[in-house]
C-alpha positions in Angstrom: 82.2 -67.1 88.5 81.5 -70.9 88.6 81.4 -73.3 85.8 78.0 -74.1 84.3 76.4 -75.3 81.1 75.3 -72.3 79.1 71.9 -72.5 77.5 71.6 -70.1 74.6 67.9 -69.4 73.9 67.3 -68.9 70.2 64.5 -66.4 69.5 62.7 -66.3 66.1 59.4 -64.8 65.1 57.5 -67.8 66.3 58.6 -67.6 69.9 59.4 -63.9 70.3 56.5 -63.0 72.5 57.0 -66.0 74.8 60.7 -65.3 75.2 60.2 -61.6 75.9 57.7 -62.5 78.6 60.4 -64.5 80.3 62.9 -61.6 80.0 60.3 -59.3 81.6 60.4 -61.5 84.7 64.2 -62.0 84.7 65.0 -58.3 84.5 63.1 -57.5 87.7 66.0 -59.3 89.6 68.9 -59.4 87.2 69.8 -55.8 86.3 73.1 -56.3 84.5 72.7 -56.8 80.8 75.6 -57.7 78.5 74.8 -56.9 74.9 76.2 -57.2 71.4 74.9 -57.2 67.9 75.7 -58.6 64.4 75.0 -56.2 61.6 75.9 -56.3 57.9 79.1 -54.3 58.0 79.9 -50.8 56.8 78.8 -50.0 53.2 78.9 -46.2 53.1 81.0 -43.2 54.0 79.6 -39.7 54.4 80.8 -36.9 52.2 80.9 -33.1 53.0 82.4 -31.0 55.8 82.7 -32.3 59.3 83.4 -30.3 62.5 85.9 -32.9 63.8 87.1 -36.4 63.5 84.5 -37.4 66.1 81.7 -35.8 64.0 83.0 -37.9 60.9 82.9 -41.1 62.8 79.4 -40.4 64.1 78.1 -39.5 60.6 79.6 -42.7 59.3 77.8 -44.6 62.0 74.5 -42.8 61.3 74.4 -43.3 57.6 75.2 -47.0 57.9 72.7 -47.7 60.7 70.1 -45.8 58.7 70.8 -47.8 55.5 71.3 -51.3 57.0 69.4 -53.8 59.1 70.4 -55.6 62.3 70.9 -59.3 61.9 71.3 -60.6 65.5 71.1 -59.3 69.1 72.6 -61.1 72.0 71.7 -60.4 75.7 73.0 -62.0 78.9 71.7 -61.2 82.3 73.4 -61.2 85.7 72.9 -59.6 89.1 75.5 -57.3 90.8 77.2 -60.2 92.4 77.8 -62.0 89.1 75.0 -64.5 89.6 72.9 -65.7 86.6 69.3 -66.7 86.2 68.6 -70.3 85.2 68.2 -69.0 81.6 70.6 -66.1 81.2 71.4 -65.8 77.5 69.2 -65.0 74.6 70.0 -64.7 70.8 67.4 -62.8 68.7 67.5 -63.5 65.0 66.0 -60.8 62.7 64.6 -61.2 59.3 67.3 -60.6 56.7 67.2 -61.2 52.9 70.4 -61.4 51.0 68.6 -60.7 47.8 67.0 -57.5 49.0 68.9 -56.1 51.9 72.2 -54.2 51.7 75.4 -55.6 53.2 79.2 -55.7 53.0 80.2 -59.0 51.5 83.1 -59.6 53.9 80.7 -59.3 56.9 78.2 -61.7 55.4 81.0 -64.2 54.5 82.2 -64.0 58.1 78.8 -64.7 59.5 78.2 -67.6 57.0 81.5 -69.1 58.1 80.3 -68.8 61.7 77.3 -71.0 60.8 74.6 -68.5 60.2 71.9 -69.9 57.8 70.5 -66.8 56.0 67.7 -68.9 54.5 66.3 -69.4 57.9 66.7 -65.7 58.8 64.7 -64.8 55.6 62.0 -67.3 56.5 61.8 -67.3 60.3 63.4 -64.0 61.3 61.9 -61.5 63.7 60.3 -58.4 62.3 62.1 -55.4 63.8 58.9 -53.4 64.4 57.5 -56.4 66.5 60.7 -56.5 68.5 60.8 -52.8 69.0 57.3 -52.7 70.4 58.1 -55.5 72.9 61.5 -54.0 73.9 60.0 -50.6 74.8 57.7 -52.4 77.4 60.2 -55.0 78.5 61.7 -53.1 81.5 65.2 -53.1 79.7 65.0 -49.5 78.5 64.0 -46.2 80.1 65.1 -47.7 83.4 68.0 -46.4 85.4 68.3 -49.6 87.3 69.5 -51.5 84.3 73.3 -51.5 83.7 74.2 -52.2 80.1 77.6 -53.7 79.4 79.2 -53.8 75.9 82.4 -53.6 74.0 83.1 -50.7 71.5 79.3 -50.5 71.1 78.5 -47.3 69.1 76.9 -49.3 66.3 75.2 -51.7 68.7 73.4 -49.0 70.4 72.7 -47.2 67.2 70.8 -50.3 65.9 68.9 -50.5 69.2 67.8 -46.9 69.1 66.6 -47.5 65.5 64.6 -50.5 66.7 63.1 -48.4 69.5 62.2 -45.3 67.6 61.4 -46.7 64.2 63.2 -43.7 62.8 66.5 -42.5 61.4 69.2 -41.5 63.9 69.6 -37.9 64.8 71.7 -35.7 62.6 73.7 -34.3 65.5 75.8 -36.4 67.7 74.7 -34.5 70.8 71.1 -35.4 70.1 72.2 -39.1 69.6 73.7 -39.1 73.1 70.7 -37.4 74.6 68.6 -40.3 73.3 71.1 -42.7 74.7 70.8 -41.2 78.1 67.0 -41.4 77.9 66.8 -45.1 76.8 70.0 -46.5 78.3 70.8 -44.4 81.4 73.7 -46.5 82.5 76.3 -48.1 80.1 79.7 -49.7 80.9 81.7 -50.0 77.6 84.6 -52.4 78.3 86.7 -51.0 75.4 86.6 -47.6 77.1 87.3 -49.0 80.5 90.4 -50.7 79.3 92.0 -47.4 78.7 92.4 -47.2 82.5 93.8 -50.7 82.8 97.5 -51.4 82.4 98.4 -54.1 80.0 94.9 -54.5 78.6 94.5 -53.6 75.0 93.3 -54.9 71.6 89.9 -56.4 70.8 87.6 -58.7 72.7 89.5 -61.9 71.7 92.7 -60.3 73.0 91.0 -59.4 76.2 89.7 -62.9 76.6 93.2 -64.3 76.1 94.7 -61.9 78.6 92.1 -62.8 81.3 92.0 -66.5 80.5 88.3 -66.7 80.1 86.4 -69.5 78.3 84.4 -69.3 75.1 81.1 -71.0 74.7 78.9 -71.9 71.7 78.8 -71.1 68.0 77.5 -67.5 68.5 79.1 -64.2 67.8 78.0 -61.9 70.5 79.6 -61.3 73.9 78.6 -62.1 77.5 80.5 -59.5 79.6 80.5 -58.6 83.2 82.5 -55.6 84.5 83.1 -53.7 87.6 84.4 -50.2 87.9 88.0 -50.9 88.9 90.7 -52.5 86.8 91.5 -55.2 89.3 87.8 -56.3 89.2 87.5 -56.2 85.4 86.0 -59.6 84.4 84.6 -60.7 81.0 83.4 -64.0 79.7 83.0 -64.4 75.9 80.3 -66.3 74.0 82.0 -66.4 70.6 82.3 -68.8 67.8 
């Protein structure tokens, strides 16, 4: 991977359609998509009986995704050789109102400290329904040629499914994964892949330190690239 200047294309309501048109062209040649989201934390825990610890974790994810709103989505595109288009990274900024929307205070404080101006999000943010309609026709979903890359991404994909379907997540985890296979047929989760790699552990910052990768820009999503073997595992971060 060669050094380059990274352009982060900021997307608001005013330029959403124009930027999605560019992405529709990019995705025809660059099929690897690194993705991460920012969301307002975890505010609720489910109560009742659960069949397993896995079921409890899914129900926690479900109730929070159903209650809360996505704040940002980051996408970076590459081809199978690790080459990037001239514009390769987009940051989508969604409408969010601190006076009306639910959130965990520690998550909002972290985002504020990272430079997020929530007044601009309230004023200029993208409507989630407008984004969902454009995403469904973008070529990014329902397409088995697209390889999604992420890190510990259950909540990330939960919010994307909510954007795509305009509905609550399924009550059963099996139905959730069935929807995942439909909309996102191929996913590489770096966190899961690390289990097969000796001496790689911890979070994304730890992984970056272990692999001596460089961070770019005041953004809080990730740009990742991964191959199937441990020796070829590569990630590049775009973090604050």
